[in-house]
C-alpha positions as CSV (number, residue, x, y, z in Angstrom):
1,M,197.5,180.9,-6.1
2,A,200.2,182.9,-7.8
3,D,201.7,181.7,-11.1
4,E,204.2,179.0,-10.5
5,I,206.8,180.8,-12.6
6,L,207.4,184.4,-13.7
7,E,209.2,185.4,-16.9
8,D,210.9,188.6,-17.9
9,R,213.7,190.0,-20.1
10,P,216.2,191.7,-17.7
11,G,218.7,192.6,-20.4
12,P,219.5,192.3,-24.1
13,G,219.4,188.7,-25.2
14,L,218.4,187.5,-21.7
15,H,215.3,185.6,-20.6
16,R,214.8,185.1,-16.9
17,I,212.5,182.3,-15.5
18,T,211.7,182.7,-11.8
19,L,210.3,179.9,-9.6
20,N,207.4,181.7,-7.8
21,Q,206.1,179.7,-5.0
22,P,208.1,181.3,-2.2
23,G,205.7,180.4,0.6
24,R,206.2,176.7,-0.2
25,R,209.9,177.0,-0.8
26,N,209.4,176.6,-4.6
27,P,208.8,172.8,-4.7
28,L,209.2,171.0,-8.0
29,S,205.6,169.8,-8.2
30,S,204.3,168.3,-11.4
31,T,202.6,171.6,-12.2
32,M,205.8,173.6,-11.6
33,M,207.8,171.2,-13.7
34,G,205.2,171.4,-16.5
35,R,205.4,175.2,-16.5
36,L,209.2,175.1,-16.6
37,C,209.1,172.7,-19.5
38,D,206.7,174.9,-21.4
39,A,208.8,178.0,-20.8
40,L,212.0,176.3,-21.9
41,D,210.3,175.0,-25.1
42,A,209.2,178.5,-25.9
43,V,212.7,179.9,-25.3
44,R,214.2,177.2,-27.6
45,E,212.3,178.7,-30.5
46,D,213.1,182.3,-29.7
47,A,216.2,183.4,-31.6
48,A,216.3,186.7,-29.7
49,V,217.2,184.8,-26.5
50,R,220.9,184.2,-26.1
51,C,221.1,183.1,-22.4
52,V,218.5,182.0,-19.8
53,I,218.6,182.8,-16.1
54,L,216.8,180.4,-13.7
55,A,216.1,182.2,-10.4
56,A,213.7,181.8,-7.5
57,A,211.5,184.0,-5.3
58,G,211.7,184.0,-1.5
59,P,214.3,182.7,0.9
60,A,214.7,179.2,-0.7
61,F,215.8,178.4,-4.2
62,S,213.9,175.1,-4.2
63,A,213.0,172.4,-1.6
64,G,212.9,169.8,-4.3
65,H,209.9,167.5,-5.1
66,D,206.6,168.3,-3.5
67,L,206.5,165.8,-0.6
68,K,202.7,166.1,-0.2
69,E,202.3,165.2,-3.9
70,L,204.7,162.3,-3.5
71,A,202.8,161.0,-0.5
72,G,199.6,161.1,-2.4
73,H,201.2,158.9,-5.1
74,R,202.6,156.4,-2.6
75,G,201.5,152.9,-3.5
76,D,200.9,153.8,-7.1
77,R,204.2,152.9,-8.8
78,E,203.1,154.2,-12.3
79,R,202.1,157.6,-11.1
80,T,205.2,157.9,-9.0
81,R,207.4,156.9,-12.0
82,A,205.6,159.4,-14.2
83,L,206.5,162.2,-11.7
84,F,210.2,161.3,-11.8
85,D,210.1,160.9,-15.5
86,R,208.7,164.5,-15.8
87,C,211.6,165.6,-13.6
88,A,214.1,163.9,-15.9
89,S,212.5,165.5,-18.9
90,L,212.9,168.9,-17.3
91,M,216.6,168.3,-16.6
92,E,217.2,167.0,-20.1
93,R,215.5,170.1,-21.6
94,I,218.0,172.3,-19.9
95,L,220.9,170.2,-21.2
96,H,219.6,170.2,-24.7
97,L,218.5,173.8,-24.8
98,P,220.6,175.7,-27.4
99,Q,221.0,178.6,-25.0
100,P,223.2,178.4,-21.9
101,V,221.2,178.4,-18.6
102,V,222.6,180.2,-15.5
103,A,221.2,179.3,-12.1
104,Q,220.8,182.3,-9.7
105,V,220.8,180.6,-6.3
106,Q,219.8,182.8,-3.4
107,G,219.0,180.2,-0.7
108,I,218.9,176.5,0.0
109,A,218.7,174.1,-3.0
110,S,217.6,170.8,-1.7
111,A,217.2,167.3,-3.3
112,A,215.7,167.9,-6.8
113,G,216.4,171.6,-6.2
114,C,220.1,170.8,-5.9
115,Q,219.7,168.6,-9.0
116,L,218.3,171.6,-10.9
117,V,221.3,173.8,-10.0
118,A,223.7,171.0,-11.0
119,T,221.9,170.6,-14.3
120,C,222.3,174.2,-15.3
121,D,225.3,175.1,-17.4
122,L,226.5,177.7,-14.9
123,A,225.5,178.8,-11.4
124,V,226.0,181.9,-9.3
125,A,225.1,181.7,-5.6
126,A,224.7,183.9,-2.6
127,D,227.4,183.1,-0.1
128,T,224.6,182.2,2.3
129,A,223.1,179.5,-0.1
130,R,223.4,175.8,0.8
131,F,223.2,172.6,-1.3
132,V,221.8,169.4,0.1
133,T,220.6,166.0,-0.9
134,P,218.7,164.9,2.3
135,G,216.5,162.1,1.0
136,V,218.2,159.6,3.2
137,D,216.7,161.4,6.3
138,I,213.2,160.6,5.1
139,G,213.8,157.1,3.7
140,L,213.8,158.2,0.1
141,F,217.4,158.2,-1.2
142,C,218.2,161.1,-3.7
143,S,218.7,158.7,-6.6
144,T,217.7,161.0,-9.4
145,P,219.3,164.1,-7.9
146,M,222.6,162.2,-7.7
147,V,222.7,161.9,-11.5
148,A,223.3,165.6,-12.0
149,V,225.2,166.2,-8.8
150,S,227.7,163.3,-9.4
151,R,228.5,164.8,-12.8
152,N,229.6,168.0,-11.0
153,L,231.4,166.9,-7.8
154,P,234.0,164.3,-6.9
155,R,232.5,160.9,-6.1
156,K,233.3,160.7,-2.4
157,R,231.9,164.1,-1.7
158,V,228.7,163.2,-3.5
159,M,228.5,160.0,-1.6
160,E,229.0,161.9,1.7
161,M,226.2,164.3,0.8
162,L,223.9,161.4,-0.2
163,L,224.7,159.2,2.8
164,T,224.7,161.9,5.5
165,G,222.2,164.4,4.2
166,E,224.5,167.2,5.3
167,A,224.7,170.4,3.3
168,L,227.5,172.1,1.4
169,D,227.9,175.8,2.0
170,A,228.3,178.1,-1.0
171,P,232.1,178.6,-0.7
172,T,232.6,174.8,-0.6
173,A,230.2,174.4,-3.5
174,V,232.5,176.7,-5.5
175,E,235.6,174.9,-4.4
176,L,234.2,171.6,-5.5
177,G,232.7,172.8,-8.8
178,L,229.0,172.7,-8.2
179,V,228.8,176.5,-8.4
180,N,230.9,178.9,-10.5
181,R,231.1,181.7,-7.9
182,C,229.5,183.0,-4.7
183,V,228.9,186.6,-3.8
184,A,227.2,188.6,-1.1
185,P,223.4,188.3,-1.3
186,A,223.1,192.0,-2.2
187,D,225.3,191.4,-5.3
188,L,223.7,188.2,-6.5
189,E,221.4,189.6,-9.1
190,A,224.0,192.0,-10.6
191,E,226.7,189.3,-10.7
192,T,224.3,186.9,-12.4
193,L,223.1,189.4,-15.0
194,A,226.7,190.4,-15.7
195,L,227.8,186.8,-16.3
196,A,224.7,186.1,-18.5
197,G,225.2,189.3,-20.3
198,R,228.7,188.4,-21.3
199,I,227.4,185.1,-22.7
200,A,224.6,186.8,-24.5
201,A,227.1,189.1,-26.3
202,K,228.9,186.1,-27.9
203,P,227.8,184.7,-31.3
204,A,224.7,182.6,-30.8
205,S,225.6,180.0,-33.4
206,T,229.0,179.4,-31.8
207,V,227.6,179.1,-28.3
208,R,224.9,176.7,-29.5
209,I,227.4,174.5,-31.3
210,G,229.8,174.6,-28.3
211,K,227.2,173.7,-25.7
212,Q,225.9,170.7,-27.6
213,A,229.5,169.5,-28.3
214,F,230.5,169.9,-24.6
215,Y,227.9,167.6,-23.2
216,R,228.4,165.0,-25.9
217,Q,232.2,164.8,-25.8
218,V,232.5,164.9,-22.0
219,E,231.1,161.3,-21.8
220,L,233.2,159.9,-24.6
221,P,236.6,158.2,-24.4
222,T,239.4,160.6,-25.3
223,H,240.1,159.3,-28.8
224,E,236.4,159.4,-29.7
225,A,236.0,162.8,-28.1
226,Y,238.8,164.2,-30.3
227,A,237.3,162.6,-33.4
228,Y,233.9,164.0,-32.7
229,T,235.1,167.5,-31.8
230,A,237.3,167.7,-34.9
231,G,234.2,167.2,-37.0
232,V,232.3,169.8,-34.9
233,M,235.1,172.4,-35.5
234,A,235.1,171.7,-39.2
235,L,231.3,172.3,-39.3
236,N,231.7,175.4,-37.1
237,M,234.2,176.9,-39.6
238,L,231.4,176.9,-42.2
239,E,229.3,179.2,-39.9
240,E,229.0,182.9,-41.0
241,D,229.9,184.0,-37.5
242,A,233.2,182.1,-37.6
243,G,234.1,183.8,-40.8
244,E,233.3,187.2,-39.4
245,G,235.1,186.5,-36.2
246,I,238.3,185.4,-37.8
247,A,238.2,188.3,-40.3
248,A,237.6,190.8,-37.5
249,F,240.6,189.4,-35.6
250,L,242.9,189.6,-38.6
251,E,241.6,193.1,-39.5
252,K,241.9,194.3,-35.9
253,R,238.3,195.4,-35.5
254,D,235.3,194.4,-33.5
255,P,233.2,191.6,-35.0
256,A,229.7,192.2,-36.2
257,W,227.8,189.1,-35.1
258,R,224.6,188.0,-36.8
259,R,221.5,189.1,-34.9
260,G,219.2,186.4,-33.8
261,D,216.2,188.6,-33.6
């Protein structure tokens, strides 16, 4: 069996992780999720990595959880719970990773696969991709996928997806905010690399601070969010890159950001 994931460095500051079980539609098995967690943990400690791309091999992005594995656990509540806890741990690793994560979605993203896309900070999709939470069709409501999806889409559209199992096409996913942009399949890799490259060119310390602050403030009441982010900006001002960026702007020159490698 081929490795569950592949890793490469497709450009300066970029690290790409590719789901690599195309013949099985890249299911999020316990093994696959473990490999992804390990890869993200390694990236977290690598200062040379400024942005992560999460891609997939084959026609499907991910079919979600491995139903054969789930069926084998049926009747064992503890083993089933452990599997879903591992999935939650994977999603939280993406949220807490210092580097932004960009999903490159070439095909259908189903159930936990849709959850994975929704969890990434940004997403670029082929215009032929689809996004679906079809658990209701097999008697297993997509309760954990809806956590991430409901934080991206309007409530009634999420409920429609969850209750009908019908898919969103890529243009609709862009319109509703699940995906940043969709492009022709032939342009997907280049568009994703260009977006990730622009992020990688920004000061790493600033991006790290901003990503962490975004996810914390977005769940706070407005008054608390302003109090929190005022403190974040005050700390951000102490960063070397902030001093360099402001000086470069005032001096009308390009900034020389600190190198992470």
